[in-house]
C-alpha positions in Angstrom: -3.9 -96.2 23.2 -5.0 -96.8 19.5 -2.5 -96.5 16.7 0.8 -94.7 17.4 3.8 -93.9 15.2 7.0 -95.8 16.2 9.5 -94.8 13.5 9.6 -92.1 10.8 11.8 -91.2 8.0 11.6 -89.2 4.7 11.7 -90.5 1.2 10.3 -90.1 -2.3 7.3 -92.4 -2.8 6.7 -94.4 -6.0 4.1 -97.0 -7.2 4.4 -99.5 -10.0 2.5 -98.6 -13.1 -0.7 -100.7 -13.0 -0.8 -100.9 -16.8 2.8 -101.9 -17.7 3.8 -103.4 -14.3 7.3 -102.3 -15.2 7.6 -98.5 -14.9 7.6 -96.5 -11.6 5.1 -93.7 -11.2 6.0 -91.0 -8.6 3.1 -90.4 -6.1 4.8 -87.5 -4.4 6.4 -84.4 -5.9 9.0 -84.2 -3.1 10.3 -86.2 -0.2 7.5 -86.9 2.3 7.4 -88.5 5.8 7.0 -92.3 5.8 6.1 -93.7 9.2 5.6 -97.1 10.8 2.4 -97.2 13.0 1.5 -99.8 15.6 -2.1 -100.6 16.6 -2.0 -102.1 20.0 -5.7 -103.0 19.9 -5.4 -105.2 16.9 -1.7 -105.9 17.2 -1.1 -104.7 13.7 1.9 -102.8 12.1 1.3 -100.5 9.2 3.3 -98.2 6.9 1.6 -94.9 6.3 2.6 -91.8 4.3 0.6 -88.6 3.7 1.2 -86.1 0.9 -0.8 -83.1 2.3 -4.2 -84.6 2.9 -3.8 -87.5 0.6 -2.7 -91.0 1.9 -0.2 -92.3 -0.7 0.8 -95.3 1.4 -1.4 -97.4 3.6 0.2 -100.9 3.8 -0.3 -103.4 6.5 2.8 -105.5 7.3 2.3 -109.3 7.0 4.9 -112.1 7.7 5.0 -113.0 4.0 6.1 -109.5 2.9 9.7 -108.9 1.8 11.5 -105.5 1.5 14.0 -105.6 -1.3 16.9 -103.2 -1.8 17.3 -102.6 -5.6 20.0 -100.0 -5.4 22.0 -98.1 -2.8 19.2 -95.6 -2.2 16.1 -97.4 -3.4 13.9 -100.2 -2.0 10.5 -101.8 -2.7 7.9 -104.2 -1.4 4.8 -105.8 -2.8 1.4 -105.4 -1.1 -1.1 -108.0 -2.3 -4.0 -106.4 -0.5 -3.5 -103.1 -2.3 -2.5 -105.0 -5.5 0.5 -102.8 -6.0 4.2 -102.5 -5.4 5.5 -99.5 -3.4 9.0 -98.0 -4.0 10.9 -95.6 -1.8 13.9 -93.4 -2.8 16.0 -92.2 0.1 18.6 -89.5 0.3 21.3 -91.9 1.6 22.1 -95.5 1.9 22.0 -95.2 5.7 18.3 -94.2 5.7 17.5 -97.1 3.4 19.3 -99.6 5.6 17.6 -98.2 8.7 14.1 -98.5 7.0 14.9 -102.1 5.9 16.0 -103.0 9.4 12.8 -101.7 10.9 10.7 -103.5 8.2 12.4 -106.8 9.1 11.9 -106.1 12.8 8.2 -105.3 12.5 7.6 -108.1 10.1 9.1 -110.5 12.7 6.9 -108.9 15.3 3.9 -109.4 13.1 4.8 -113.1 12.7 5.2 -113.6 16.4 1.9 -111.8 17.1 0.2 -114.1 14.6 1.7 -117.2 16.2 0.6 -116.1 19.6 -2.9 -115.4 18.3 -3.0 -118.9 16.9 -1.8 -120.5 20.1 -4.3 -118.5 22.1 -7.1 -119.6 19.9 -5.9 -123.2 20.1 -5.9 -123.0 23.9 -9.4 -121.6 23.9 -10.7 -124.3 21.6 -9.0 -127.3 23.4 -11.0 -127.2 26.7 -14.2 -126.9 24.6 -13.5 -130.1 22.7 -12.5 -132.0 25.9 -15.6 -130.9 27.9 -17.8 -132.4 25.2 -16.4 -135.8 25.8 -16.2 -136.4 22.1 -20.0 -136.2 21.7 -20.0 -132.6 20.6 -17.5 -131.4 18.1 -16.5 -127.7 18.2 -16.3 -126.0 14.9 -14.2 -123.2 16.4 -10.7 -122.9 15.1 -8.3 -119.9 15.2 -9.0 -119.4 11.5 -12.8 -119.4 11.9 -12.7 -116.9 14.8 -10.0 -114.4 13.7 -9.4 -115.7 10.2 -6.0 -115.8 8.6 -3.7 -112.8 8.7 -5.1 -111.6 5.3 -8.7 -112.2 6.4 -8.1 -110.1 9.6 -6.9 -107.2 7.4 -9.7 -107.5 4.9 -12.5 -109.5 6.6 -15.4 -111.0 4.7 -18.4 -111.5 7.0 -21.9 -112.8 6.0 -25.1 -112.9 7.7 -25.0 -116.6 8.5 -21.4 -116.8 9.7 -22.3 -118.1 13.2 -21.5 -121.8 13.5 -23.7 -124.1 15.5 -22.8 -127.1 17.6 -25.2 -130.0 17.1 -25.4 -132.7 19.9 -25.1 -136.4 18.9 -27.8 -139.0 19.4 -26.2 -140.2 22.6 -27.4 -137.4 24.8 -25.4 -136.5 27.9 -26.9 -136.2 31.4 -28.9 -133.1 32.0 -26.4 -131.5 34.4 -23.5 -132.2 32.1 -25.6 -130.9 29.2 -26.4 -127.8 31.1 -22.7 -127.2 31.8 -21.9 -127.7 28.2 -24.8 -125.5 27.1 -23.5 -122.7 29.3 -20.0 -123.2 28.0 -21.2 -123.1 24.4 -23.4 -120.1 25.2 -20.2 -118.4 26.3 -18.4 -119.6 23.2 -21.3 -118.4 21.1 -21.2 -115.0 22.8 -17.4 -114.9 22.1 -18.0 -115.8 18.5 -20.7 -113.2 18.2 -18.3 -110.6 19.7 -15.6 -111.7 17.2 -18.2 -111.5 14.4 -19.2 -108.0 15.5 -15.5 -107.0 15.5 -15.1 -108.5 12.0 -18.3 -106.7 10.9 -16.9 -103.4 12.3 -13.6 -104.0 10.5 -15.5 -104.8 7.3 -17.5 -101.5 7.6 -14.2 -99.7 8.3 -12.5 -101.2 5.2 -15.5 -100.5 3.0 -16.2 -97.0 4.3 -17.6 -94.4 1.9 -15.9 -91.2 0.7 -17.1 -89.2 3.7 -15.6 -91.7 6.2 -12.4 -91.7 4.2 -12.2 -87.9 4.4 -12.8 -88.2 8.1 -9.9 -90.7 8.3 -7.7 -88.3 6.3 -8.6 -85.5 8.7 -7.6 -87.7 11.5 -4.3 -88.4 9.8 -3.8 -84.7 9.4 -4.5 -84.1 13.0 -2.0 -86.9 13.8 0.5 -85.2 11.5 0.0 -81.9 13.2 0.4 -83.6 16.6 3.6 -85.1 15.3 4.9 -81.8 14.1 4.1 -80.3 17.6 5.9 -83.3 19.1 8.9 -82.6 16.9 8.8 -79.0 18.1 8.7 -80.1 21.7 11.6 -82.6 21.1 13.7 -79.7 19.7 13.5 -78.1 23.1 14.8 -81.2 24.8 18.6 -81.2 25.0 18.8 -85.0 24.9 17.2 -85.0 21.5 19.3 -82.2 20.1 21.5 -84.4 18.0 18.6 -86.2 16.4 16.9 -82.8 15.6 20.2 -81.5 14.3 20.5 -84.5 12.0 17.0 -84.0 10.8 17.6 -80.3 10.1 20.8 -81.3 8.3 18.9 -83.7 6.1 16.3 -81.0 5.4 19.0 -78.5 4.6 20.7 -81.0 2.3 17.3 -81.7 0.6 16.8 -78.0 0.2 20.3 -77.6 -1.3 19.6 -80.5 -3.6 16.4 -78.9 -4.7 18.1 -75.5 -5.2 20.8 -77.2 -7.2 18.2 -78.9 -9.3 16.3 -75.6 -9.7 19.5 -73.9 -10.8 20.2 -76.6 -13.3 16.7 -76.3 -14.7 17.1 -72.5 -15.0 20.4 -73.1 -16.8 18.6 -75.5 -19.1 15.9 -73.0 -19.7 18.5 -70.3 -20.5 20.2 -72.7 -22.9 16.9 -73.5 -24.6 16.2 -69.8 -24.9 19.6 -69.3 -26.5 18.9 -72.2 -28.8 15.6 -70.7 -29.8 17.3 -67.4 -30.6 19.9 -69.2 -32.6 17.2 -71.1 -34.4 15.4 -67.8 -35.2 18.7 -66.4 -36.6 19.2 -69.6 -38.6 15.6 -69.3 -39.9 16.3 -65.7 -40.9 19.5 -66.7 -42.7 17.7 -69.6 -44.3 15.0 -67.2 -45.6 17.7 -64.8 -46.9 19.6 -67.6 -48.6 16.3 -69.0 -50.1 15.6 -65.6 -51.6 19.1 -65.3 -52.9 18.8 -68.8 -54.4 15.6 -67.9 -56.1 17.3 -64.8 -57.6 20.3 -66.9 -58.7 17.9 -69.5 -60.3 16.1 -66.7 -62.2 19.5 -65.3 -63.3 20.6 -68.8 -64.2 17.5 -69.2 -66.4 18.3 -65.9 -68.1 21.9 -67.0 -68.7 20.7 -70.4 -70.0 18.5 -68.5 -72.5 21.4 -66.3 -73.6 23.6 -69.4 -73.9 21.0 -71.2 -76.0 20.8 -68.1 -78.3 24.6 -68.0 -78.6 24.7 -71.7 -79.3 22.2 -71.2 -82.1 24.2 -68.2 -83.5 27.4 -70.2 -83.3 25.8 -73.2 -85.1 24.5 -70.8 -87.8 28.0 -69.2 -88.1 29.6 -72.6 -88.4 27.1 -73.6 -91.1 27.9 -70.4 -93.0 31.7 -71.0 -92.7 31.2 -74.5 -93.9 29.2 -73.3 -96.9 31.9 -70.6 -97.6 34.7 -73.3 -97.4 32.8 -75.5 -99.9 32.3 -72.6 -102.3 36.0 -71.6 -101.9 37.0 -75.2 -102.6 34.8 -75.3 -105.7 36.4 -72.0 -106.9 39.9 -73.4 -106.3 39.1 -76.4 -108.4 37.7 -74.3 -111.2 40.8 -72.0 -110.9 43.1 -75.0 -111.1 41.3 -76.1 -114.3 41.6 -72.7 -115.8 45.3 -72.5 -114.9 45.8 -75.9 -116.5 44.1 -74.8 -119.7 46.1 -71.6 -119.8 49.3 -73.6 -119.3 48.4 -75.9 -122.2 47.5 -72.8 -124.3 50.9 -71.2 -123.4 52.7 -74.4 -124.5 50.8 -74.5 -127.7 51.6 -70.9 -128.5 55.2 -71.5 -127.7 55.3 -74.5 -130.1 53.6 -72.4 -132.9 56.2 -69.6 -132.4 59.0 -72.1 -132.7 57.6 -73.7 -135.8 57.1 -70.4 -137.5 
């Protein structure tokens, strides 16, 4: 059946800033569809999200991953393969809780699938070791065939990855050796098949740009198929409630966007008004600056006049002081003359009396 979507929701997608490792960088301009996919062939769960033709999330779920709720509407998880941290912003706490529950559910399913794969490989390798009677030691282990969970997601295969089984010096009988040889030929064929699968996975993981575009085109086709499926589900009465809920969420998102747009328009109007006010203030400032220059020029003229008046006043004061000094001198001379006239009058009076 290949890879099929098993759960979808809508959220705003973020990634951690690779430079600061602190700030969130939005990878979608609006809420996009985030889906869980299950690959029944490889028994792998993935989280995939497309923004148009661009894959903004392609994360394989492993048992050691953890989804953390950092707020009522935001959650995050780290992907060591992609060397990044993904963040999702939901429209409600219910959607966040639902996504977290699915993450835990598929993480547990991935863990169980990994354990079953290990048990299967152990059961496959045990008969091989027993049939050799201890003389031939099998190098096959679950890790060497399928690798660890990380190695299966990002395989690394070399040209000389086929292990060989060397017989010991104590050779077994021919018939037994023939049986063991056939068994190991089958094991070798299985190993070659596994190596071929790993090589194909490696080629897939290291595909060039053309192959990546083809994969994106496949995702687009899958997205179109999902949209058609949603349209079909809308016609089914049993799914009416779910479709109605989805429409309600879309309408709510549209209302939020319209409200945000209205706020932005109000902010733009406010900024325009502030610009007009700033222009008026600039005009007033220019007018006041011109008036200030005129006042400064007038002030300089008044200062010149004041300096001239001060000089005149000082000159007048000097003249008055000189006049006072001259007047004082005249008064002194007059007092002397009056004293002389008094003496003269007294002398004349005495002469008149004597005569």
